[in-house]
C-alpha positions, -999 to +999 in steps of 0.1 A: +479+100-323+485+134-341+468+142-374+487+160-401+472+193-409+460+196-445+464+227-466+443+238-495+449+261-524+429+293-527+414+280-559+401+248-541+387+269-513+369+292-537+355+262-557+343+244-526+326+275-513+312+282-547+297+248-548+277+255-516+265+289-529+257+279-564+241+245-557+219+256-528+229+225-508+238+226-472+273+232-459+271+199-441+263+178-471+290+194-493+315+192-465+308+155-461+311+149-498+344+167-499+358+151-467+359+184-449+348+196-415+316+218-415+334+246-397+362+248-423+338+250-452+315+274-434+345+298-429+353+296-466+317+303-476+315+332-452+347+346-467+333+342-502+300+360-493+317+388-473+345+396-498+333+387-533+355+413-550+387+406-530+418+394-547+417+361-529+383+351-544+385+368-578+385+344-608+418+343-627+402+345-661+375+366-676+342+350-684+333+351-721+298+347-734+289+314-751+284+312-788+252+297-802+271+265-812+285+261-777+251+267-761+234+241-783+262+216-777+259+222-739+221+216-741+226+184-760+252+172-735+230+180-706+202+159-722+225+130-728+238+132-693+203+131-679+195+101-701+226+083-690+218+089-653+183+075-659+197+044-675+223+040-647+195+043-621+174+017-639+202-007-641+210-002-604+175-012-594+171-042-617+178-078-606+214-090-609+205-116-636+193-088-659+225-067-653+246-096-667+226-095-699+226-057-702+264-053-697 
């Protein structure tokens, strides 16, 4: 049986490779999460590291610094996100009878 060859946009390749570089996770774990082969993602990461200023990997928009309001809102959202993750993990680990009451 022949598999259809998938194609990815340059933006997707850049973001996938950037995820490996910025997160510090292994290529294998990110590739598994994204449903890619290790060798494909490794090639994209190598290209990103080799040619950071090339047109293929250059971001399309200019980065602008965050205002103080945006920075404080981001900090609050990160705190809330952490709290929600903790609540989710607690509910995952509690008995099924308690989950029915908590929902």
